[in-house]
NURO-638725 format. One record per residue: residue in three letters; y, z, x of N, C-alpha, C, O, CB in turn. Coordinates in steps of 0.1 Angstrom, whole numbers, plus 5000, padded with zeros to 4 digits. Glycine has a CB too. Layout:
ALAYZXYZXYZXYZXYZX ...
This chain:
MET349182971050349482861061350083001068350583091061350682701058 LYS349983001085350083131091350983021101350782901101348483231097 GLY352183101109353083061117354482971110354882861114352182991128 CYS354983031101355982951090357183021093358182991086355482951073 ASP357383131104358783121105359983031113361183031112358883221109 SER358982951121359782881131358782721127357982671118359782961150 GLY359582671139358582541139358382391127359082341118357082601138 PHE357282381134355882271120355882331113356682301105354082221121 GLY355282471110354782551100356082581088356082551076354082681107 HIS356882651093358382631085358482471080358482461067359882661097 LEU358682391085359282261077357882221069357982161058359882111087 LEU356682261075355682191066355382281052354482251043354282181075 ALA356182401052355982501039357582441030357882431018355882711045 LYS358282421040359382321026358982201020359282161009360882261031 ARG358182121030358082001023357282051013357782061002357481871031 LEU355982081016354882141007354982210990354382200979354482241016 ASP356482300998356782330980357582250975357682260963357482470976 SER358382160980359282090974358581980965359081920955360182040984 LYS357281960972356481860964355081940953354081890947355681750977 GLY355682050952355282160939354182230943353782300934354882110924 PHE353382230955352582300960352782460960353782520965352482250970 GLN351982500955352082690958351982700975351282620981350282800950 VAL352682800982352582800994352282980999353083070998353882730998 LEU351382981003351483151011351983131028351283091036349583251010 ALA352883161029353483141040352983271047352983381041355083121039 GLY352583261059352183361070352883401078352483341088351283331076 CYS354383511081354983491089355083641099355283751095356083431083 LEU354783611114354783741117355983841118355783961121354183731129 GLN357683761114358383881109358883861096359583761093359383931117 PRO358683951090359083851072360483891067360683911055357983901056 ASP361383921078362783981078363583911087364683951090362884141082 SER362783751094363483691101364383561096363983471088362583661109 LYS365483561100365783401100365383311093366083271083365483351108 GLY364183261096363683201091362983191079362783101072363383171097 VAL362483331078362083361064362983371056362783301045361283461063 GLU364183441056365483391049365783241045365883211034366483431057 ASP365783181053365683001051364882981040365082921030365182911064 LEU363883031043362282981030362783011018362582941008360483081030 ARG363583111019363683211005364783140997364883140985364083381009 ARG365583101005366883041000366282921001365282960994368283051008 TRP366082821003365482621000364582630993364482520987364982511012 CYS363482740991362582740985362282730970363282720963362282820989 SER361182740965361182770948360382900948359782900958360282650938 GLN360183000941359683080938358383110938357783220938359983090931 ARG357882960937356082970938356083010953354983050956355082820935 LEU356983010963356583040976356383190980357083280975357382960985 ARG355483220988355283370988355183381001354683291007354083440981 VAL355683481009356083531019354383611029354583721025357283631013 ILE353683611033353083691039353283731051353583651060352183651039 PRO353183841054353083941070352183861073351383801066352684111072 LEU352183881085350883801090350983811105351483711111350783631086 ASP350483911114349983881130349083841130348483911122349883971139 VAL348183751135347083681140346483771152345283771154347483521144 THR347083831158346583911168346084081169345784161178347383891176 GLN346184081152345984221149344884221137345084171126347484301143 ASP343584271140342584261126342984311117342684251106341284311127 GLU343884421114344184521104344984431100344384361092344684661107 CYS346284391102347084311094346684161088347184111078348184301101 VAL345384091099344883981088343884041076343583971066344083851097 LYS343484121077342884211067343884241051343884251039342584361077 LYS344484251060345684291049346684141041346884121029346884391061 ALA346884091049346983961041346183881036346583771031347583881047 VAL344483931036343383821031343883921019344583851011341483811038 GLU343784051016343684151003345284110996345384090984343484371009 LEU346484091004347583990994347483850987348083820977348683951001 VAL346483760993346883680991345783670982346083590973347283610999 LYS344583720980343683750971344283830954343883820942342783850980 ASP345383900961346083930949346883860944347483920935346484020949 TYR347483740946348483620946347683550934347883530922348683520962 LEU346583530944345583420933345283480921345383410911343983350939 ARG344783620918344483680909345783640899345683550891344083810914 ARG346883720902348083680891348283590887348683580875349083690893 ASP347983450899348983330896347583270886348083190878349683210914 GLY345883290884345283200882344583100887343783020880345783170880 THR344883110905344982990911343683010922343083120920346682970917 THR343182940932342482910940342882890955343982840955341982820936 LEU342482920965342882880976342282760982341082740985342782990984 TRP343282670982342582520989342782481005342082381010343382400981 CYS343582551009343482491019344282601033345482631034344182351014 LEU343382631044344582741057344882631067344082551072343582921070 VAL346182641067346882571082346982731095347582831093349182491076 ASN346182681108346282781113347582651125347382561133344582881118 ASN348882731121349982701130350482781143350782721153350982701123 ALA350582911141350883011150350282981166349182981172350283131143 GLY351782961170350882891184351582961194352083051187351082711187 VAL351983011207353083061218352582921229351582851230352783261226 PHE353882961235353682841250353583011264353883131262356182691254 ARG353182961273353283021286352182881299351182811301352483231283 GLY353682931303353482771315353382781334354382781341355182641313 SER352382801337352782811351351282791356350382751348353482971356 SER351182811371350282751380349182871376349382971369350882741398 THR347882851381346782941377347383051390348183131386344882861378 GLU347283051398347983191412349383251406349683371406348483101434 LEU350083171402351283241400351683301383352483391381352383131404 ALA350883231373350883291362350183451358348983481361350383191354 ARG350983531352350183651352348283671343347383591338351383751345 MET348383781344347283791335347783791320347083731312346383911338 GLU349083851316349083861307349683711293349683681281349783971311 ASP350083631308350383491300349183431300349283321296351383381306 PHE348283461303347183391297346083461288345283401281346483331309 LYS346183591288345983671272346883631264346283531259346183831271 LEU347783641261348683591256348083481245347683501234349583551267 CYS348283371253348283191251346683241243346683211232348283041270 MET345683301247344583331242343983381231343083331224344283391248 GLU344883481229344983541217345683521207345483591197345083631218 VAL346683441207347583351196346983251192346783221181348883311199 ASN346583161205346283021202344683001196344282921188346482931216 ALA343883091204342483021199342083211194340983191188341182911218 PHE342183311193341383391189341683461176340983521168341283481198 GLY343383411177344383411163343983311153344383321141346083361166 VAL343183211155342783071149341183151145340683161133342782891163 ILE340583201156339283231152339183391144338083441140338383221167 ARG340083451144340383591135340683551120340183611110341883681142 VAL341683421117341783401103341583351103342683291106342483401095 THR340683261103339583161099338383201092337883161082339083091109 LYS337683331103336783381101337083471084336183471074336583451114 ALA338283531084338683611072338883561064338783621053339383691072 PHE339583391066339783301047338683211046338783111039341283171043 LEU337483261055336083131051335383161038334483081035334583131063 PRO335483251031334683331021335383261009334583211000334783521021 LEU336783231008337583220997337983011000338782950992339183361000 LEU337582961007337382851008336082801007335882691001337982821017 LYS335182861013333682841012333782790998333382680996332582961014 LYS334182870987333982870970334982730965334882670954334683060961 THR335682710972336582600962336382470972337382390973338582660959 LYS335082450980334982340990336782290998337382180997334082190980 GLY336982391002338882371006339082311019338582201019339782541008 ARG339382331026339482221043340882381049341682461043340681951040 ILE340282341065341182431074341982281078341582171076340382541088 VAL343382371086343882251093344582311101345582381097344482141086 ASN344182281118343982361128345082271137344682161139342482381133 MET346582331143347482281154346782301165346782411171348982341155 THR346282191167346182151184347082201192347882291193346282001188 SER346582041200347681991209347081931221346081971228348682121214 ILE347981791224347381681233346781731248346081681256348681561235 PHE347581881247346681971260345682031257345282111265347382091266 GLY344982021246343882051245342481941245341381961240344082121234 ARG342881831251342181701258342081661270341181611276342381601253 PHE343381691274343481701289344481831297345281901290344081551293 SER344481851308344881961314345881901324345681791329343682051321 SER347181991327347581951333347982031345347082111344348181891327 ARG348682071357349282141365350182241357350882201348349882071374 ASP350082351361351482471362351782431342352882381338353782401380 VAL350882451335350882441322349282521321348482461315351082281316 THR348982621325347482651330346682721319345482691316347482741344 PRO347482821312347282951309347682861290347082921281348583091320 TYR348482751286348582721277347682591273347282551262349682711275 CYS347382541287345682451281344682531276344182531265344782361294 LEU344482601287343182661285343582701271343782611264342782771296 SER343682801266344482831252343782721244342682751240346482821253 LYS344282591241344382461236342882401237342382361227345382381245 PHE342182391252340882351247340182461241339182421236340082281258 ALA340282551241339682631233339982651217339382721209339982741239 ALA340782581214341682601200340682421195340082391185344182591203 VAL340882361206340082191201338382221200337582181190340282051217 SER338182291211336682311208336282361197335482291190336182381216 LEU336582511191336782551182336582501169335682531161337482571183 ASN337982401170337782301159336282191155335782151144338882231162 ASP336082161165335182051167333782121161333182091151335182001185 SER333582191166332482321163332282331146331482281138333282491168 LEU333382431146333782441128333182341119332382371111335482421124 ARG333882161122334082061111332382071115331882061104335181901113 GLN331482091123330282051119329382171115328182181115329681971128 GLU329782201114329082391105329782371095329082371085329382581111 MET331182361092331382321076330782241067330682251055332482281074 LYS330182151073330282011064329082111050329282121038329381801076 ASN328182161056326882211045327382281031326882301020325782331053 TRP328682321037329782441025330882341021331682391013330982601036 GLY331082181023331982091019333582141027334682101024331882071002 VAL333282211035334782221037334982141049333982091055335382371041 SER336382111051336982001059337882081067338582171063337781881050 VAL337482031080338282101094338381981095337681881094337782201107 ILE340282051101341081891108341681891118342481971114342281841101 SER341881881126342981891142344081811142343981691146342181831157 VAL345081871139346681801146346981831158347381941162348081841141 GLU346881681166347381741181348481641186348381531191345881741193 PRO349481701185350581661190350881631205350281691213351281741185 GLU351781541208352081551222353281621218353581681208352281411230 VAL354281601233355081741235356581761226357481691230355481761253 PHE356781811219357881801207358781891209358282001210357481821194 ARG359781891210361181981212361382111194362082111185363081801212 THR360382191197360782331186361482401196361982381207359482441179 PRO361182571182361982651192361182711202361782801209362682751185 MET359582661204358682741212359282651225359482721236356682741208 LEU359482531225359682501236361382401238361782291235358382421238 ASN362182521244363382491244363382531261362682611267364382571232 ASP364482451266365082531277364882671280363982721287366282521275 ASN366182741273366382891276364782951274364383031282367682961266 ALA363882901260362883001262361982951275361183031281361983021248 ILE362182851279360982821290361182871302360382891310360582691291 ASN362882891304363282951317363183081317362783141328364582931320 GLN363483171305363383321306362083341306361883431314363983401296 GLN360783301300359583281300359383311320359183411327359283121292 LEU359683121325359183161338359983281352359683331362358983001344 ALA361183291343361783431348360683561347360383621357363283461337 ALA360183571338359383701338358783711345358783801353358783741331 THR357683591344356283511354356783591370356483701374356383291355 PHE357683501375358283501386358383671390357583731396359583411386 SER359483721384359983891388358483951388358784041395361183991374 GLU357083971386356284041388354983991399353884031401355984071376 LEU355983901405355283861421355183921427355984021427355683791429 PRO353983911440354284011451355483971460356183871460353084041460 SER355584041465356583971478355983861486356683761489357084091490 SER354583881489353883791499353883671496354383601504352583811501 VAL353383621483353883541472354983431473355083311472354383611463 GLU355883561475357483461473357583401483357883281484359083531472 GLU357183491494357383441510356683321511356883221519356683541522 GLU355983331505354483171508355583101503356483071511352483131498 TYR355583081492356082971483357482911489357482791493356183021467 GLY358882991490359982991495360882971480360282921470359982861508 LYS362183021480362982991471363282881467363782871456363883031475 PRO362882741475363482631465362682581456363082511447363982531470 TYR360982631460359782601451360082661434360382591424358282681459 PHE359982781435360882821422362082791418362282791405361082931421 GLU363382741426364182651419363682531413363882481401365182621427 GLY362782471423362582321420361682351408361682251400361682221434 ILE360782471403359782461388361382481370361382441358358182701390 HIS362382551380362882591369363682441365363882401354363782731372 LYS364082381376364682251374363582111370364082001367365482231387 GLY362382131371361782071368360982091355359982021352361482051376 ALA361482221345360382231333362082191325361782121315359282421329 VAL363382211326364282121320364181941321364181851313365582161326 THR364081951331363981791331362781741326362581621325364281711345 PHE361781811323360481771316360581781303360081681297359281841320 LEU361181871294361781871281362581791277362681771265362281971279 LYS363381721286364181571280363281471277363881371272365181501291 PHE361881461279360981401275360781421263360481341254360181411282 ALA360881551262360081611244361281531228362381501226360581891243 SER360181521221360681441214361081541202360381641201359881311213 ALA362381501191362881631185362481561171363081601162364581681187 LYS361481451170361281391155360481461156359381421161361181261151 LEU360681641148359381641141358781661131357781731130358881681143 GLU359781561120358981501109357581391116356981331107360181411098 VAL357381381124356481321125354981331126353981261124356781291131 VAL355181491130354081571132353781631120352681671118354181661142 VAL354781641112354881731100354281641086353681691076356581791097 ASN354581491086353981411080352381411080351781421069354681311083 ASP351681411092350481411097350081571087349481581077350481401114 LEU350481641093349981811088350081741070349081751064351382001094 GLU351081691064350981691054349881621049349081691043351981651050 SER349481491051348381401051347181471053346081441046348481291061 ALA347181561062345581651067345381751050344481741042345981821088 VAL346681831050346581901037346281861027345581931020347481951034 THR346881691022347081671009346281561007345881550995348481671004 LEU345881451017344781321014343481421008343181541010344281211031 LYS342781301002341281310994340481321008339681411011340681140983 TYR340881211015339781131024340681161036341081061041339380951021 PRO341081301044341481291056341081241068339881221070341781381057 ASN341781221077341181201096340481311096340281381085342481231112 TYR339681341111338881431117340181531122340481651122337781351130 HIS341081381130341881401143342781391137342481321128341781321155 TYR344281431136345381341139345881371150345381471156346381331129 LYS347281271158347381281169348781241167348981121169346481211178 PRO349681311163350981251159351581211175351481291184351881371149 ARG352381061176352781021187354480941183354480891172351480931193 ARG355480921188356280831190356380701183357180661175356080831200 ASN355680661187355480511186353580461188352480531188356480451201 PRO353680301189352080261184351880251201350980311205351580081172 LEU352480201208352480141223352180351231351480361241354680031229 LEU352580471225352580521234351280611228350780701235353880581239 ARG350680571215349380641213348280581224347480651230348880611198 PHE348480451225347780341232347880381246346780401252348480191229 GLY349080411252348880471262347880621266346880621273350180481264 TRP348380721260347880861258346180781259345380811268348480961240 PHE345880711251344480641246343480621257342280641258344780511241 CYS344580581266344080491281343880611294343080611303345580351286 PHE344880671290344980801300344180931297344181031304346580851301 VAL343780921290342181011287341280991287340381071288341881051278 MET341280801287339680801293339680771306338480761309338580701287 MET340480751315340680701327339680801335339180881329342180701331 PRO339380791350338780891356339581001363340680971366338080841364 SER339281081364339881241365341181181375342381221373338681381375 TYR340781091387341681101399342680941401343280891411340581121414 PHE342480911389343380831387344780951375345980961374342580661380 ARG343781001371344681081360346281181366347481191364343381201352 ASP345181261377345681361389346981231393348081261391344181421405 ILE346681091397347981061407349480991397350580951400347480931420 ILE348581001382350080961372350681171370351881181372349380851348 ILE350081251368350481351365351581381374352681411372349481431364 LYS350781371386351481381399352881301403353781331411350481351408 GLY352781171393353581111391355081171386356081211392353081031384 VAL354581161374355481281364356181411372357381441371354281351354 PHE355381441377356181581383357581531396358581601397354781681393 ILE357181401403357881361411359281341403360281411406357281261417 VAL359281211389360281251387360881341378361881301373360481181388 CYS360381461375360681571370360881691385360681811385359381611357 ARG361181631393361681691403360581821411360681941411363181741396 GLU359481711419358481821418358681961430359581921437356981741420 PRO358282061433358782191439357382151453356282091454358682361426 LYS357782191457356782171471356682331479357682361486357682041483 PRO355782411479355682521486355982521503355582431510354182561483 LYS356882621507357582661522356182611532356182541542357982871523 ALA355282661526353882611538353382491539352882451549352582681534 ALA353682401526353482251529354282201533354182081535353182181520 
């Protein structure tokens, strides 16, 4: 399982360890507070694996370390959970190429890199792969373009891989939550990311959009995050089901309530024209910024 430093991966590692599973927790920073917390609260079964999903050599070393642990413990690999992710949000024009590259490198290529590395072990056990994707992998929204792009790629990979692995008996499951308040999505993290992005804009672009536009982006992001759910256990419950059930669903779509689930279904199915109107309405509520030229 990768991405266990914080967020859903961290909570899932604790949940599975408490239920007696042997957890191999891939962490980007093995000396972080999140890893200290795992070691403090989990059993000695849990092992921390240093893992940077953007580096080929690091992934190869993680595979060898996992094989070594499996040999020593006399166990096999049952499930790979691809949970590591980053968020970079802005419009296509304003976002840096670095924002697009980072999202793709972690959220899409990282999933591919780790999955390909562990597939030989999972094919032997007829195990499963659980991919943390997003509702933004099913529809796109303005001003979160780098993130949407990477999550669409991750969802597409998941659906293709699911079909490819059927002959090998390997299950492939996608968990697609709505917006939840994790360490990746908080006021400080979003504002710091936006400030870094906007600081590199040419002066001509700043003048074209105007200062009120950029102030509105920051205010709108803070307002939007107020709609994010703090009930992370809703997602962890579905992740646990994806890992442990004998016959898991192909897709899990964690939502706060059935009405919201039905609302998202209707939204995704409606024509793009009406979706655009609804998204514009949401941005108006969140203090939609307007370019100076407009």
